[in-house]
C-alpha positions in Angstrom: -1.8 -3.3 8.7 -1.2 -6.9 7.8 -0.9 -8.3 4.5 -1.8 -12.1 4.4 -3.8 -14.3 1.6 -6.9 -12.1 1.5 -5.6 -8.8 0.8 -7.4 -7.2 -2.0 -5.4 -6.1 -5.2 -7.1 -2.8 -4.8 -5.3 -2.4 -1.6 -1.9 -3.6 -2.9 -2.1 -0.6 -5.5 -3.2 1.6 -3.0 0.1 0.9 -0.9 2.1 0.9 -3.8 0.9 4.4 -4.9 1.9 5.4 -1.3 5.5 3.8 -1.7 5.3 0.6 -0.1 7.7 -1.8 -1.9 7.8 -4.9 0.4 5.6 -7.1 2.4 7.1 -8.7 5.4 6.6 -12.7 6.4 7.6 -13.8 9.8 8.8 -17.5 10.5 10.7 -16.3 13.9 9.3 -18.2 17.1 8.0 -16.0 20.0 10.0 -16.6 22.9 8.6 -18.9 25.6 5.8 -19.8 23.0 5.4 -22.8 20.5 4.8 -20.7 17.3 5.1 -17.3 15.6 4.9 -14.2 17.2 0.9 -13.7 17.5 -0.5 -11.8 14.5 2.5 -12.2 12.1 2.4 -13.6 8.5 4.0 -16.7 7.3 5.8 -17.9 4.7 2.5 -19.7 3.2 1.3 -16.1 2.6 4.5 -15.5 0.7 3.5 -18.4 -1.6 0.0 -17.3 -2.3 0.9 -13.4 -2.7 4.3 -14.2 -4.6 2.3 -13.6 -8.3 1.0 -10.1 -7.1 4.4 -9.0 -5.4 5.9 -10.0 -8.9 3.5 -8.1 -10.5 4.3 -4.9 -8.6 7.9 -5.3 -8.6 8.0 -5.9 -4.9 10.1 -7.5 -2.6 9.6 -10.6 0.4 11.2 -9.5 3.6 11.7 -12.5 5.9 12.5 -12.8 9.4 13.6 -16.2 10.3 16.5 -17.6 11.8 19.3 -19.0 9.8 18.4 -22.7 10.2 14.8 -21.8 9.2 16.2 -19.9 6.2 18.0 -22.8 5.2 15.0 -25.0 5.4 12.9 -22.7 3.8 15.0 -20.8 1.1 15.2 -23.4 -1.6 11.4 -23.1 -1.8 11.0 -19.6 -1.8 13.9 -18.4 -4.0 11.6 -20.4 -6.7 9.0 -17.7 -6.2 11.0 -15.4 -8.2 10.2 -12.4 -5.7 13.0 -10.8 -4.1 14.1 -11.9 -0.8 15.3 -9.9 1.7 16.3 -11.5 5.2 15.5 -9.5 8.1 18.4 -9.2 11.4 21.1 -10.8 8.8 19.2 -14.1 9.3 20.2 -14.3 12.8 23.1 -16.7 12.8 24.0 -18.1 16.1 27.9 -17.4 14.6 29.5 -19.1 11.7 29.4 -22.5 13.4 25.3 -22.4 13.1 24.3 -25.0 10.5 21.8 -22.5 8.9 25.3 -20.0 8.2 26.6 -21.9 5.1 23.4 -22.1 3.6 22.8 -18.4 3.7 25.9 -17.5 2.7 25.4 -20.1 -0.4 22.1 -18.1 -1.2 23.8 -14.6 -0.8 27.0 -15.5 -3.1 24.3 -16.9 -5.9 22.9 -13.4 -5.7 19.1 -14.9 -5.0 18.8 -13.1 -1.7 20.1 -10.1 0.6 20.4 -8.9 4.0 
């Protein structure tokens, strides 16, 4: 199942009753493609869904590269929804320009991996 901005409150409540506690958002680019993996829901949906995630006490799981996380996290942590970085934010090593930014958010307790 996919949850984007059009998911109903009733659906979210039924998922909550079934044990769901997070939604996944994808910014990772598909190999050989110019955009996200087909069928994925991106960070724009997280902005729209954040109030409902907060109300349910849910997390947002983000699959993005360390460089993308460095760009997105300042806006996303302001949504006041717990953010979990899938695949450890996929840094390309300690020299990755996004690595320090991700570590900074981790140190501040604003995101988890």
